[in-house]
VOPAGU-2260 file (C-alpha; in pm, 1 decimal, decimal comma):
REM VOPAGU-2260
SITE   aa  ch    i         X         Y         Z
SITE  UNK   A    0    1778,3    1958,4     777,6
SITE  UNK   A    1    1496,4    1937,3    1030,1
SITE  UNK   A    2    1304,7    1697,5     802,8
SITE  UNK   A    3    1606,2    1465,6     776,1
SITE  UNK   A    4    1657,3    1464,3    1152,9
SITE  UNK   A    5    1286,2    1405,2    1206,8
SITE  UNK   A    6    1281,7    1111,0     963,7
SITE  UNK   A    7    1589,0     958,5    1124,7
SITE  UNK   A    8    1432,8     989,3    1469,8
SITE  UNK   A    9    1110,7     830,0    1344,9
SITE  UNK   A   10    1300,3     537,5    1194,1
SITE  UNK   A   11    1498,6     483,9    1513,1
SITE  UNK   A   12    1181,1     504,7    1720,7
SITE  UNK   A   13    1003,3     250,5    1500,2
SITE  UNK   A   14    1300,7      16,2    1527,6
SITE  UNK   A   15    1297,2      54,6    1906,9
SITE  UNK   A   16     923,1     -13,6    1918,4
SITE  UNK   A   17     967,8    -325,5    1708,2
SITE  UNK   A   18    1243,5    -461,4    1932,1
SITE  UNK   A   19    1034,9    -379,4    2238,4
SITE  UNK   A   20     728,5    -546,7    2089,4
SITE  UNK   A   21     921,3    -861,7    1998,9
SITE  UNK   A   22    1040,3    -879,8    2358,1
SITE  UNK   A   23     686,0    -827,5    2478,9
SITE  UNK   A   24     565,5   -1113,7    2257,7
SITE  UNK   A   25     824,8   -1343,9    2414,2
SITE  UNK   A   26     712,2   -1228,1    2757,2
SITE  UNK   A   27     355,0   -1321,9    2670,0
SITE  UNK   A   28     469,1   -1671,4    2585,5
SITE  UNK   A   29     652,5   -1720,3    2915,7
SITE  UNK   A   30     469,3   -1519,0    3179,0
SITE  UNK   A   31     125,4   -1395,5    3083,7
SITE  UNK   A   32    -188,8   -1453,3    2880,4
SITE  UNK   A   33    -235,6   -1278,8    2547,9
SITE  UNK   A   34    -586,8   -1187,8    2663,3
SITE  UNK   A   35    -434,2    -963,9    2933,7
SITE  UNK   A   36    -336,9    -705,9    2669,6
SITE  UNK   A   37    -472,8    -807,9    2327,1
SITE  UNK   A   38    -413,7    -468,9    2162,5
SITE  UNK   A   39     -46,1    -479,8    2247,5
SITE  UNK   A   40     -20,3    -831,7    2107,6
SITE  UNK   A   41    -192,0    -728,5    1784,9
SITE  UNK   A   42      41,6    -428,0    1759,4
SITE  UNK   A   43     337,0    -664,6    1793,5
SITE  UNK   A   44     211,3    -867,0    1500,0
SITE  UNK   A   45     167,0    -552,7    1288,4
SITE  UNK   A   46     527,4    -450,1    1351,0
SITE  UNK   A   47     648,3    -800,4    1263,8
SITE  UNK   A   48     460,2    -782,0     933,7
SITE  UNK   A   49     605,0    -440,0     854,7
SITE  UNK   A   50     955,8    -548,0     951,6
SITE  UNK   A   51     936,1    -837,8     706,7
SITE  UNK   A   52     882,3    -583,0     428,2
SITE  UNK   A   53    1163,2    -346,5     534,0
SITE  UNK   A   54    1369,9    -268,6     220,2
SITE  UNK   A   55    1686,6    -229,8     426,2
SITE  UNK   A   56    1671,4    -596,1     524,6
SITE  UNK   A   57    1579,9    -743,8     186,8
SITE  UNK   A   58    1690,4    -537,0    -110,2
SITE  UNK   A   59    2056,4    -647,5    -115,8
SITE  UNK   A   60    1944,5    -990,3    -238,6
SITE  UNK   A   61    1804,4    -831,0    -554,9
SITE  UNK   A   62    2088,6    -609,6    -675,8
SITE  UNK   A   63    2149,9    -627,7   -1052,4
SITE  UNK   A   64    2501,8    -646,5   -1188,8
SITE  UNK   A   65    2676,9    -314,4   -1243,6
SITE  UNK   A   66    2669,7    -200,2   -1607,4
SITE  UNK   A   67    2956,8     -78,8   -1822,5
SITE  UNK   A   68    2791,1     261,2   -1841,0
SITE  UNK   A   69    2578,4     471,0   -1604,5
SITE  UNK   A   70    2338,8     344,5   -1336,8
SITE  UNK   A   71    2025,5     557,5   -1315,7
SITE  UNK   A   72    1780,7     498,6   -1030,2
SITE  UNK   A   73    1422,6     620,2   -1053,2
SITE  UNK   A   74    1163,8     562,3    -785,2
SITE  UNK   A   75     797,3     621,9    -714,9
SITE  UNK   A   76     567,2     528,4    -428,7
SITE  UNK   A   77     511,6     573,0     -59,8
SITE  UNK   A   78     809,0     348,2      21,7
SITE  UNK   A   79    1035,0     464,6    -261,3
SITE  UNK   A   80    1273,9     690,1     -70,0
SITE  UNK   A   81    1334,7     419,3     194,1
SITE  UNK   A   82    1390,2     177,4     -93,8
SITE  UNK   A   83    1635,3     426,5    -243,4
SITE  UNK   A   84    1829,2     460,5      78,7
SITE  UNK   A   85    1846,7      83,4     124,1
SITE  UNK   A   86    1948,5      33,5    -239,5
SITE  UNK   A   87    2232,5     287,0    -237,1
SITE  UNK   A   88    2373,1     145,0      87,0
SITE  UNK   A   89    2365,7    -211,3     -48,3
SITE  UNK   A   90    2508,2     -95,7    -384,0
SITE  UNK   A   91    2797,0      81,5    -211,0
SITE  UNK   A   92    2882,5    -236,6     -19,2
SITE  UNK   A   93    2853,2    -483,6    -305,8
SITE  UNK   A   94    2898,8    -294,7    -634,8
SITE  UNK   A   95    3075,2      32,2    -558,9
SITE  UNK   A   96    3008,0     207,4    -890,0
SITE  UNK   A   97    2848,9     554,3    -915,1
SITE  UNK   A   98    2472,8     605,4    -887,1
SITE  UNK   A   99    2242,5     890,4    -980,9
SITE  UNK   A  100    1869,3     938,6   -1006,7
SITE  UNK   A  101    1536,7    1084,4    -893,0
SITE  UNK   A  102    1272,6     950,2    -654,5
SITE  UNK   A  103     916,3    1074,8    -594,8
SITE  UNK   A  104     738,1     996,0    -268,4
SITE  UNK   A  105     443,9    1123,5     -67,6
SITE  UNK   A  106     464,9    1442,6     137,0
SITE  UNK   A  107     614,0    1358,3     476,2
SITE  UNK   A  108     756,4    1022,3     362,7
SITE  UNK   A  109    1097,3    1134,1     237,0
SITE  UNK   A  110    1424,5    1021,1     385,0
SITE  UNK   A  111    1763,2    1154,0     281,6
SITE  UNK   A  112    1954,0     972,9       6,5
SITE  UNK   A  113    2315,5    1048,9     -82,0
SITE  UNK   A  114    2296,3     977,4    -454,8
SITE  UNK   A  115    1937,5    1058,9    -546,5
SITE  UNK   A  116    1720,6    1365,0    -545,3
SITE  UNK   A  117    1407,4    1290,0    -341,7
SITE  UNK   A  118    1095,5    1483,2    -441,6
SITE  UNK   A  119     764,0    1491,4    -258,1
SITE  UNK   A  120     415,7    1507,8    -409,2
SITE  UNK   A  121      51,3    1457,3    -317,1
SITE  UNK   A  122    -133,1    1132,8    -248,4
SITE  UNK   A  123    -404,3    1013,4    -302,9
SITE  UNK   A  124    -500,9    1306,6    -529,9
SITE  UNK   A  125    -221,2    1423,8    -767,0
SITE  UNK   A  126     -78,0    1774,9    -770,1
SITE  UNK   A  127     163,3    1995,3    -965,7
SITE  UNK   A  128     461,6    1859,2    -772,8
SITE  UNK   A  129     378,7    1509,2    -892,7
SITE  UNK   A  130     349,9    1633,3   -1249,0
SITE  UNK   A  131     695,1    1790,4   -1222,2
SITE  UNK   A  132     829,7    1470,8   -1064,9
SITE  UNK   A  133     697,0    1258,2   -1352,9
SITE  UNK   A  134     875,1    1479,3   -1603,3
SITE  UNK   A  135    1197,4    1452,5   -1401,5
SITE  UNK   A  136    1178,2    1071,6   -1407,3
SITE  UNK   A  137    1120,7    1061,6   -1782,6
SITE  UNK   A  138    1410,3    1303,2   -1841,2
SITE  UNK   A  139    1635,3    1094,2   -1614,2
SITE  UNK   A  140    1594,1     783,2   -1832,1
SITE  UNK   A  141    1601,9     956,9   -2170,5
SITE  UNK   A  142    1897,6     954,5   -2410,0
SITE  UNK   A  143    2065,1     651,0   -2254,2
SITE  UNK   A  144    2272,2     381,3   -2428,6
SITE  UNK   A  145    2266,1       3,0   -2422,5
SITE  UNK   A  146    2561,3      16,1   -2181,8
SITE  UNK   A  147    2347,7     194,6   -1920,2
SITE  UNK   A  148    2121,8      47,9   -1650,0
SITE  UNK   A  149    1796,0     187,7   -1515,9
SITE  UNK   A  150    1680,8      60,5   -1176,2
SITE  UNK   A  151    1319,7     140,1   -1092,7
SITE  UNK   A  152    1221,2     127,7    -724,9
SITE  UNK   A  153     843,1     112,4    -722,8
SITE  UNK   A  154     586,1      73,8    -445,8
SITE  UNK   A  155     218,4     141,5    -392,3
SITE  UNK   A  156     105,6     500,9    -417,6
SITE  UNK   A  157     303,1     563,3    -734,9
SITE  UNK   A  158     -12,1     595,2    -945,2
SITE  UNK   A  159    -113,6     916,3    -770,6
SITE  UNK   A  160     241,6    1041,5    -727,4
SITE  UNK   A  161     315,8    1021,4   -1101,7
SITE  UNK   A  162      49,2    1216,1   -1288,0
SITE  UNK   A  163     153,4    1256,7   -1649,7
SITE  UNK   A  164    -144,6    1322,6   -1877,6
SITE  UNK   A  165     -96,7    1268,0   -2251,3
SITE  UNK   A  166    -109,8    1546,0   -2507,0
SITE  UNK   A  167    -449,0    1715,3   -2509,4
SITE  UNK   A  168    -524,6    1638,9   -2144,2
SITE  UNK   A  169    -438,0    1835,4   -1831,1
SITE  UNK   A  170    -350,8    1772,8   -1468,6
SITE  UNK   A  171    -708,7    1875,4   -1385,7
SITE  UNK   A  172    -830,3    1590,9   -1609,2
SITE  UNK   A  173    -608,6    1341,4   -1431,6
SITE  UNK   A  174    -723,6    1467,6   -1092,2
SITE  UNK   A  175   -1086,0    1425,1   -1200,7
SITE  UNK   A  176   -1016,9    1068,0   -1310,3
SITE  UNK   A  177    -837,4     990,6    -985,4
SITE  UNK   A  178   -1121,0    1126,6    -773,7
SITE  UNK   A  179   -1376,8     928,3    -975,7
SITE  UNK   A  180   -1173,2     610,5    -934,6
SITE  UNK   A  181   -1134,0     656,5    -559,0
SITE  UNK   A  182   -1509,3     707,2    -518,7
SITE  UNK   A  183   -1610,6     420,7    -749,1
SITE  UNK   A  184   -1547,3     118,9    -530,0
SITE  UNK   A  185   -1345,8     -44,4    -810,7
SITE  UNK   A  186   -1059,2    -278,5    -710,7
SITE  UNK   A  187    -706,8    -147,0    -748,2
SITE  UNK   A  188    -637,2    -359,8   -1057,6
SITE  UNK   A  189    -935,3    -204,3   -1235,6
SITE  UNK   A  190    -839,7     148,1   -1128,9
SITE  UNK   A  191    -486,8     105,6   -1257,3
SITE  UNK   A  192    -608,8     -34,8   -1588,7
SITE  UNK   A  193    -791,5     293,5   -1643,3
SITE  UNK   A  194    -499,3     503,7   -1522,5
SITE  UNK   A  195    -245,5     351,7   -1758,4
SITE  UNK   A  196    -454,8     442,1   -2061,9
SITE  UNK   A  197    -435,9     813,5   -1995,6
SITE  UNK   A  198     -70,7     853,1   -1906,0
SITE  UNK   A  199     269,3     912,5   -2063,0
SITE  UNK   A  200     454,2     725,4   -1787,3
SITE  UNK   A  201     236,0     434,1   -1669,5
SITE  UNK   A  202     174,9      97,0   -1834,4
SITE  UNK   A  203     540,0      26,2   -1919,6
SITE  UNK   A  204     601,4     363,1   -2079,8
SITE  UNK   A  205     882,1     463,6   -1839,6
SITE  UNK   A  206    1079,4     147,4   -1922,1
SITE  UNK   A  207    1014,2     207,6   -2292,0
SITE  UNK   A  208    1153,2     561,0   -2256,0
SITE  UNK   A  209    1472,8     412,0   -2112,5
SITE  UNK   A  210    1542,2     201,6   -2424,7
SITE  UNK   A  211    1806,0      92,8   -2527,4
SITE  UNK   A  212    1920,2      82,9   -2164,4
SITE  UNK   A  213    1820,1    -222,4   -1962,5
SITE  UNK   A  214    1548,6    -159,3   -1703,8
SITE  UNK   A  215    1534,1    -362,8   -1381,1
SITE  UNK   A  216    1239,5    -299,5   -1149,7
SITE  UNK   A  217    1247,0    -383,5    -778,9
SITE  UNK   A  218     892,4    -381,9    -646,7
SITE  UNK   A  219     715,3    -368,9    -312,3
SITE  UNK   A  220     371,5    -511,2    -382,7
SITE  UNK   A  221      50,8    -358,6    -248,3
SITE  UNK   A  222    -159,1    -547,6    -505,0
SITE  UNK   A  223    -376,0    -849,6    -416,2
SITE  UNK   A  224    -218,9   -1142,0    -596,8
SITE  UNK   A  225     109,7    -952,2    -646,1
SITE  UNK   A  226      53,0    -871,0   -1013,3
SITE  UNK   A  227     350,9    -646,9   -1102,3
SITE  UNK   A  228     173,6    -460,2   -1383,5
SITE  UNK   A  229     -71,1    -306,6   -1136,2
SITE  UNK   A  230     183,4    -185,1    -877,4
SITE  UNK   A  231     178,9     195,4    -917,8
SITE  UNK   A  232       3,5     131,0   -1253,3
SITE  UNK   A  233     316,0     -42,0   -1384,6
SITE  UNK   A  234     542,1     242,9   -1502,2
SITE  UNK   A  235     802,6     -16,2   -1602,8
SITE  UNK   A  236     586,0    -327,9   -1648,3
SITE  UNK   A  237     351,6    -371,0   -1944,8
SITE  UNK   A  238      50,6    -601,6   -1960,2
SITE  UNK   A  239    -213,7    -715,3   -2208,3
SITE  UNK   A  240    -489,0    -485,3   -2079,6
SITE  UNK   A  241    -639,2    -268,5   -2353,2
SITE  UNK   A  242    -830,9      56,0   -2375,2
SITE  UNK   A  243   -1141,6    -155,7   -2437,7
SITE  UNK   A  244   -1084,1    -303,6   -2092,4
SITE  UNK   A  245   -1054,8      48,3   -1951,0
SITE  UNK   A  246   -1378,4     154,7   -2119,4
SITE  UNK   A  247   -1557,1    -151,7   -1983,1
SITE  UNK   A  248   -1442,9     -65,9   -1630,0
SITE  UNK   A  249   -1558,5     295,2   -1666,5
SITE  UNK   A  250   -1898,7     168,6   -1776,5
SITE  UNK   A  251   -1926,3    -102,0   -1510,6
SITE  UNK   A  252   -1860,6     140,7   -1224,6
SITE  UNK   A  253   -2062,7     420,8   -1384,6
SITE  UNK   A  254   -1777,4     670,2   -1368,0
SITE  UNK   A  255   -1845,8    1020,6   -1492,0
SITE  UNK   A  256   -1520,2    1135,6   -1653,3
SITE  UNK   A  257   -1438,3    1455,1   -1842,9
SITE  UNK   A  258   -1532,5    1447,6   -2211,0
SITE  UNK   A  259   -1170,6    1502,9   -2315,2
SITE  UNK   A  260   -1066,1    1195,1   -2116,9
SITE  UNK   A  261   -1330,8     977,5   -2279,1
SITE  UNK   A  262   -1230,2    1100,4   -2625,0
SITE  UNK   A  263    -869,4    1011,0   -2551,9
SITE  UNK   A  264    -941,4     660,4   -2417,6
SITE  UNK   A  265   -1159,1     596,6   -2723,9
SITE  UNK   A  266    -865,5     684,9   -2951,4
SITE  UNK   A  267    -562,1     484,2   -3058,3
SITE  UNK   A  268    -344,6     737,8   -2876,8
SITE  UNK   A  269    -445,6     567,9   -2550,1
SITE  UNK   A  270    -292,8     233,1   -2649,1
SITE  UNK   A  271     -29,4     122,0   -2398,1
SITE  UNK   A  272     279,4     -88,1   -2478,4
SITE  UNK   A  273     225,8    -464,2   -2477,2
SITE  UNK   A  274     466,9    -706,5   -2308,2
SITE  UNK   A  275     610,8    -815,8   -2643,5
SITE  UNK   A  276     713,0    -461,3   -2739,0
SITE  UNK   A  277    1074,3    -484,8   -2862,2
SITE  UNK   A  278    1173,9    -186,5   -2648,7
SITE  UNK   A  279    1072,7    -380,9   -2336,8
SITE  UNK   A  280    1255,0    -701,4   -2433,1
SITE  UNK   A  281    1536,8    -647,6   -2182,4
SITE  UNK   A  282    1315,3    -526,2   -1896,9
SITE  UNK   A  283    1311,5    -734,8   -1578,0
SITE  UNK   A  284    1111,9    -706,6   -1257,2
SITE  UNK   A  285    1130,2    -862,8    -910,9
SITE  UNK   A  286     885,8    -842,2    -620,4
SITE  UNK   A  287    1092,5    -851,6    -303,5
SITE  UNK   A  288     826,7    -760,4     -43,8
SITE  UNK   A  289     459,8    -858,7     -37,9
SITE  UNK   A  290     158,3    -912,1     185,9
SITE  UNK   A  291     209,5   -1288,0     173,8
SITE  UNK   A  292     561,0   -1267,7     317,5
SITE  UNK   A  293     451,5   -1018,4     583,5
SITE  UNK   A  294     157,9   -1230,4     697,4
SITE  UNK   A  295     386,3   -1530,5     723,8
SITE  UNK   A  296     618,2   -1329,5     950,1
SITE  UNK   A  297     325,2   -1239,5    1176,7
SITE  UNK   A  298     214,9   -1603,2    1170,4
SITE  UNK   A  299     554,9   -1719,4    1292,6
SITE  UNK   A  300     547,6   -1471,9    1579,1
SITE  UNK   A  301     197,6   -1579,3    1681,7
SITE  UNK   A  302     299,6   -1943,1    1682,4
SITE  UNK   A  303     599,6   -1857,5    1899,3
SITE  UNK   A  304     355,3   -1698,9    2142,2
SITE  UNK   A  305     170,8   -2028,5    2160,8
SITE  UNK   A  306    -151,9   -1947,1    1978,4
SITE  UNK   A  307    -307,3   -2123,4    1680,2
SITE  UNK   A  308    -314,4   -1901,6    1373,6
SITE  UNK   A  309    -462,0   -1913,9    1025,4
SITE  UNK   A  310    -405,1   -1691,1     722,9
SITE  UNK   A  311    -743,6   -1650,2     554,3
SITE  UNK   A  312    -601,6   -1484,6     241,7
SITE  UNK   A  313    -340,4   -1229,2     139,0
SITE  UNK   A  314    -560,0   -1100,9    -146,2
SITE  UNK   A  315    -900,0   -1002,0      -5,1
SITE  UNK   A  316   -1079,9    -742,3    -216,1
SITE  UNK   A  317   -1432,8    -600,8    -236,5
SITE  UNK   A  318   -1629,3    -351,2     -26,7
SITE  UNK   A  319   -1461,6    -298,1     310,5
SITE  UNK   A  320   -1786,0    -304,6     507,7
SITE  UNK   A  321   -1897,3    -628,0     338,7
SITE  UNK   A  322   -1561,3    -796,7     396,5
SITE  UNK   A  323   -1596,7    -700,0     762,8
SITE  UNK   A  324   -1940,9    -859,2     787,2
SITE  UNK   A  325   -1802,5   -1186,4     650,2
SITE  UNK   A  326   -1506,3   -1191,8     887,8
SITE  UNK   A  327   -1730,6   -1093,3    1178,9
SITE  UNK   A  328   -1960,0   -1387,3    1102,6
SITE  UNK   A  329   -1662,7   -1625,9    1100,2
SITE  UNK   A  330   -1534,9   -1477,0    1426,8
SITE  UNK   A  331   -1871,0   -1517,6    1600,9
SITE  UNK   A  332   -1902,4   -1877,1    1477,2
SITE  UNK   A  333   -1563,9   -1954,0    1632,5
SITE  UNK   A  334   -1656,2   -1773,0    1953,9
SITE  UNK   A  335   -1990,7   -1950,5    1994,6
SITE  UNK   A  336   -1930,8   -2294,7    1839,7
SITE  UNK   A  337   -1556,0   -2346,2    1795,7
SITE  UNK   A  338   -1590,1   -2389,3    1421,1
SITE  UNK   A  339   -1430,9   -2380,7    1171,8
SITE  UNK   A  340   -1144,8   -2325,5    1419,9
SITE  UNK   A  341   -1124,9   -2373,4    1794,5
SITE  UNK   A  342   -1054,8   -2073,4    2015,2
SITE  UNK   A  343    -824,5   -1925,8    2119,0
SITE  UNK   A  344    -716,7   -1849,4    1764,4
SITE  UNK   A  345    -579,2   -1569,9    1552,5
SITE  UNK   A  346    -706,2   -1496,8    1199,7
SITE  UNK   A  347    -483,8   -1294,5     966,1
SITE  UNK   A  348    -561,7   -1153,9     624,0
SITE  UNK   A  349    -428,3    -903,9     372,9
SITE  UNK   A  350    -526,7    -752,5      41,0
SITE  UNK   A  351    -692,8    -423,5     -38,9
SITE  UNK   A  352   -1061,3    -363,1      11,7
SITE  UNK   A  353   -1240,4     -65,5    -140,1
SITE  UNK   A  354   -1488,2     197,9     -28,2
SITE  UNK   A  355   -1771,7     328,2    -239,5
SITE  UNK   A  356   -1820,0     684,8    -121,5
SITE  UNK   A  357   -2174,6     755,2     -13,0
SITE  UNK   A  358   -2109,0    1034,0     237,1
SITE  UNK   A  359   -1859,8    1309,0     312,1
SITE  UNK   A  360   -1686,2    1184,3     625,8
SITE  UNK   A  361   -1322,6    1106,4     704,5
SITE  UNK   A  362   -1154,4     770,2     696,3
SITE  UNK   A  363   -1010,0     498,4     478,8
SITE  UNK   A  364   -1079,6     139,2     390,1
SITE  UNK   A  365    -934,5       3,8     714,7
SITE  UNK   A  366   -1141,0     219,1     947,0
SITE  UNK   A  367   -1447,3     151,8     728,6
SITE  UNK   A  368   -1384,0    -221,8     770,9
SITE  UNK   A  369   -1340,4    -177,4    1144,7
SITE  UNK   A  370   -1652,0      29,5    1205,4
SITE  UNK   A  371   -1858,0    -228,9    1018,1
SITE  UNK   A  372   -1686,5    -500,2    1223,4
SITE  UNK   A  373   -1760,0    -315,0    1548,5
SITE  UNK   A  374   -2131,2    -301,2    1463,2
SITE  UNK   A  375   -2141,3    -672,2    1378,7
SITE  UNK   A  376   -1963,1    -795,9    1694,7
SITE  UNK   A  377   -2127,7    -550,8    1935,5
SITE  UNK   A  378   -2167,4    -709,0    2278,9
SITE  UNK   A  379   -1950,1   -1012,1    2203,1
SITE  UNK   A  380   -1675,5   -1073,5    2456,9
SITE  UNK   A  381   -1345,1   -1217,9    2343,4
SITE  UNK   A  382   -1305,6   -1075,6    1991,1
SITE  UNK   A  383   -1025,7    -822,0    1940,1
SITE  UNK   A  384    -935,6    -668,5    1603,6
SITE  UNK   A  385    -660,5    -454,4    1452,3
SITE  UNK   A  386    -683,0    -354,3    1088,9
SITE  UNK   A  387    -419,0    -116,2     952,2
SITE  UNK   A  388    -243,9      -9,2     635,0
SITE  UNK   A  389     117,7    -126,2     637,5
SITE  UNK   A  390     238,6     208,2     501,0
SITE  UNK   A  391     118,2     374,3     821,7
SITE  UNK   A  392    -160,9     583,0     667,4
SITE  UNK   A  393    -523,5     482,9     609,0
SITE  UNK   A  394    -690,9     726,2     371,3
SITE  UNK   A  395    -603,1    1090,8     418,2
SITE  UNK   A  396    -557,5    1117,7     796,1
SITE  UNK   A  397    -259,7    1031,6    1017,7
SITE  UNK   A  398    -375,9     689,9    1140,8
SITE  UNK   A  399    -302,1     349,3     990,7
SITE  UNK   A  400    -618,8     194,7    1129,8
SITE  UNK   A  401    -783,4     136,1    1468,3
SITE  UNK   A  402    -861,9    -119,1    1738,3
SITE  UNK   A  403   -1203,5    -282,6    1779,2
SITE  UNK   A  404   -1366,3    -525,9    2021,8
SITE  UNK   A  405   -1716,7    -614,3    2137,3
SITE  UNK   A  406   -1738,7    -298,2    2345,8
SITE  UNK   A  407   -1644,3     -56,1    2066,3
SITE  UNK   A  408   -1990,8      12,3    1923,3
SITE  UNK   A  409   -2121,9      78,0    2274,0
SITE  UNK   A  410   -1838,4     319,5    2345,7
SITE  UNK   A  411   -1916,2     509,7    2025,8
SITE  UNK   A  412   -2282,3     535,0    2126,1
SITE  UNK   A  413   -2174,9     643,2    2474,1
SITE  UNK   A  414   -1982,1     927,0    2312,1
SITE  UNK   A  415   -2306,1    1049,8    2154,9
SITE  UNK   A  416   -2248,0     906,4    1806,6
SITE  UNK   A  417   -2448,9     652,5    1609,8
SITE  UNK   A  418   -2200,8     400,9    1459,7
SITE  UNK   A  419   -2442,2     296,3    1184,8
SITE  UNK   A  420   -2497,6     657,2    1076,2
SITE  UNK   A  421   -2122,4     724,9    1079,1
SITE  UNK   A  422   -2059,9     414,7     868,0
SITE  UNK   A  423   -2319,2     529,4     615,8
SITE  UNK   A  424   -2147,0     868,5     598,6
SITE  UNK   A  425   -1803,2     707,6     545,6
SITE  UNK   A  426   -1695,7     880,4     867,1
SITE  UNK   A  427   -1529,0     596,9    1056,0
SITE  UNK   A  428   -1224,2     807,6    1143,8
SITE  UNK   A  429   -1435,9    1050,6    1346,1
SITE  UNK   A  430   -1604,5     767,7    1537,0
SITE  UNK   A  431   -1273,2     608,6    1635,4
SITE  UNK   A  432   -1106,5     940,5    1708,5
SITE  UNK   A  433   -1389,1    1024,6    1949,6
SITE  UNK   A  434   -1320,6     714,6    2161,1
SITE  UNK   A  435    -938,9     731,7    2120,2
SITE  UNK   A  436    -918,6     395,9    1940,9
SITE  UNK   A  437    -708,8     506,3    1641,5
SITE  UNK   A  438    -382,8     322,7    1568,0
SITE  UNK   A  439    -110,0     572,8    1470,1
SITE  UNK   A  440     231,5     412,0    1408,1
SITE  UNK   A  441     345,7     683,3    1162,6
SITE  UNK   A  442     499,8     621,9     815,9
SITE  UNK   A  443     662,4     279,3     810,4
SITE  UNK   A  444     885,9     301,0     504,4
SITE  UNK   A  445     711,6      15,3     325,6
SITE  UNK   A  446     371,6     -63,9     172,2
SITE  UNK   A  447     240,5    -419,7     134,8
SITE  UNK   A  448    -127,2    -340,7     164,9
SITE  UNK   A  449    -364,7    -394,1     453,7
SITE  UNK   A  450    -294,2    -600,0     764,4
SITE  UNK   A  451    -593,9    -748,5     941,8
SITE  UNK   A  452    -564,2    -945,2    1265,7
SITE  UNK   A  453    -861,2   -1089,4    1458,3
SITE  UNK   A  454    -787,1   -1248,1    1795,8
SITE  UNK   A  455   -1064,5   -1468,4    1934,5
SITE  UNK   A  456   -1004,1   -1571,1    2294,4
SITE  UNK   A  457   -1355,3   -1649,6    2425,5
């Protein structure tokens, strides 16, 4: 009961903040300069991006037709319970037939659904609760008929939330693989290619288990390029990736995996369904929220505030610290020479960078990006940055990201810390926590990857 009340209060508070921030943005346009409070302006843009990916405002446009038989809803991901709540409310208004199902989300991300059981499990490292949740999802779609409909509500985070090792492997094996992937620096598409070849639920296998029922997947994309087969490792979407591809990735990133895992991936038992599998012939999928749409929403708000704005890309990948160096160089070129864009200007980007673990600190890819950025723009006046994960959590702590400007590196040094040493130790969270620069919006109910905003005022 307390959890439901808490989630409802959080959702109402986030809605209030968004309305307040939209009003603030309009006030900027009419009465004040953005440079008077750049962090607040950047926060406004973040909330606009998140709002554009709110399932409650979008999902009704993607409802399938009601079947003659049962409608089973299964969900997985950090936004899945909010997707479930939005779906059942829209279904009640427009279809009116009974619903049932099971949803698995991250601890602390659940919201109450009337028709579905909502389970919580661990992210980013799987646990026993996730294993139990995977089995519940498979059972929910088993023994159906061609008159039945399965609706899969899938968002980022589902890979970790749905551990389901094949016969001969254990949860400990899957945890070891997950930890190796997270430390490897591999892009999310590569990680999920490996994951789907040691699973009984990923790589289209959940949709195959639902046969002969029709499976319709509604997806919130956290994947650069919006490739549906990589979202949560594609439990309902098959692709042409093979176990040879998985083995090549393991070799390229020098991953040390358990012997039992390597034996499995080298065997035909690891083969995943291909898109032309007859049991997937009726499967459909739709991406209804993505980084591209969210960045465009932030762009519109920035233009309303009277500032030039450019979207660099919605699919930036690679090492977080290296991506930061590139964007810092562009920002300084604008600041000093008004090229390739004239200041004042706002640069937006999305995608999902990666972190190759070299140390034992705290943080995620967004704070790693930001600490590298802070070092590169140290002493420069007129550059302000917010980088944050749109699901509200960056890595394993409670922040989505942090704020950075030309003074940040100096403030960290003034607090007795060496920013370069903390970057090398992958300990960006500690550096930003020390100077109270963390950005903590709380769980947002969606997940369309990273949001990066760089304001250059000069």
